[in-house]
N, C-alpha and C positions, 0 to 999 in steps of 0.2 A: 506493502500501499504502500503510498505519494503523502510523504509529512509534508508536502508543503505543499500550495496552492497555481496555477499558471496564470499570469493572466496574459491575454496575445493584443496588439498592433501594432500600426503602426507610422513611421517616419513617411510622412510625403512629401518629396522635392518638388521646389518649381527649377524655373530652368535659370535662375541664378544660383542652385543649389541651398537658400533658404530651407530652411525644414516649419511645417503649417503645425500649429500649436492653438489649442484651444482655450480657454479658459474657464476656468475651476468655480461655478455658480458658489457665490458666496464664501469665495476666498480671492487669497491676493495670487495666487496661486493657478501655471498655463503649465499645459499638456499634453502630451501623445493623443489620441485618442484611439481608446487602449482598454479593454472589461475581460473579465473573464468568462472562459469558453460555457455551455449550455452543454448540459448533458448530450455527446454522443456526436458533438462540434467537436471541428477538428480543427490547428490552432488556423491555418488558412481561414476557414469560414466563419471561427470566431475574428480575426479579424479585423475581417472584411465589413463580418455585419457593425459593426462594434466603428469600425470609420461610416459607415452609413449612416446609424444610429446618432453620433454622435458631431459630424459634422453634416450630414446631408448627401457624402461620399461614396460613388463606388465606379472602382473600375472595372476591368477584367481579369478571372485570377492569373491568366500568364500578364499582366503586367504585375504582381506581386513578387516579389524578390526575396526570397527565407534568408535573414538573420541568421539565424537562430536562440537560442534559447542563455538567459541570464544571469544568473544570480539579485537578483533585487532588492529584498528583504529575508529573514532570516526564514518566514513562513511560507515569502512569493519567489515567484520566481518569474522574468516575465518573457516571454514570443515577440521575437519583435522582426515584420517583413519592411519591405524596404517600394518603395513607391518613387518614379519618375514622372512626375506629372503634366514636368516643363509649364509652358502655359496653358492648360485648358483650365486649372477655376481660377483665373484670371483678378483682383481686386478681392474675392473672399464672400464683397456683398448679398450673394446668394447663399451663404451655408447659410445649415439651422438645426439643431439638434433635436431632434422626437426623441432624446428619451429624457423620460421624470421620472423624480423623486417627491416623495413630500416637504412640504415644505414644515421646515422642525414647531412652527413657534403654530402656521396657519393651518396643515397640512395642503395648501393647496398644490397641485401638480407645479413642480420647479423645474426646466427642465437644466440638467447637468452642467453644458458647457454654455455661455453665453457669450460667450462672442471669439474670435480667432484672428489671428493675424502669420504670418508670414517672421522666420528669427532668425536670423545673423549665428554662427555658431559664437561667435565671442558676449550674445546677449542672453544664452538657453540657463548660466549659472546664477545669474539673473532673475529666469521668466519663472524657473520651472523649479519645481521641490527640489531639497538637496538633493535625496538621492539618485529622483529620475537623470539632474545634473548633470549627476556624475557618470552616472549609465553611458547618457547620451555622447556624453564630452568623450568616454574611450575608441565609439566610436564609429569609421571614417562613413561620413559621408558630405 
């Protein structure tokens, strides 16, 4: 039995090599689109679903490059994929999150992500959670 959970995510890169980040609602942090596998899902299927739910973005499975599984936390690993989007996503104004959680005080459905941006490598450590930022900076993207 696995002692850790696996989160699956995608590094989406534009034509300038900038990384797509999603703003995590009610926090100061930005993150890549990622999340847990549903029962019976492959890592690629989970990464594709999370990208679609958290950013409203879909790419054909053949465009996803498997980067592998990485240590993330003591109880969690992250399986990452990469997609070179080129100029396909434009200014990101059309992106939208369709994954919701109940607001802690009101119970009102609240999107997991509430903003989107492109980030350069040198911005990652200031924008992302410390563990994710450190991991992203070890990768060649």
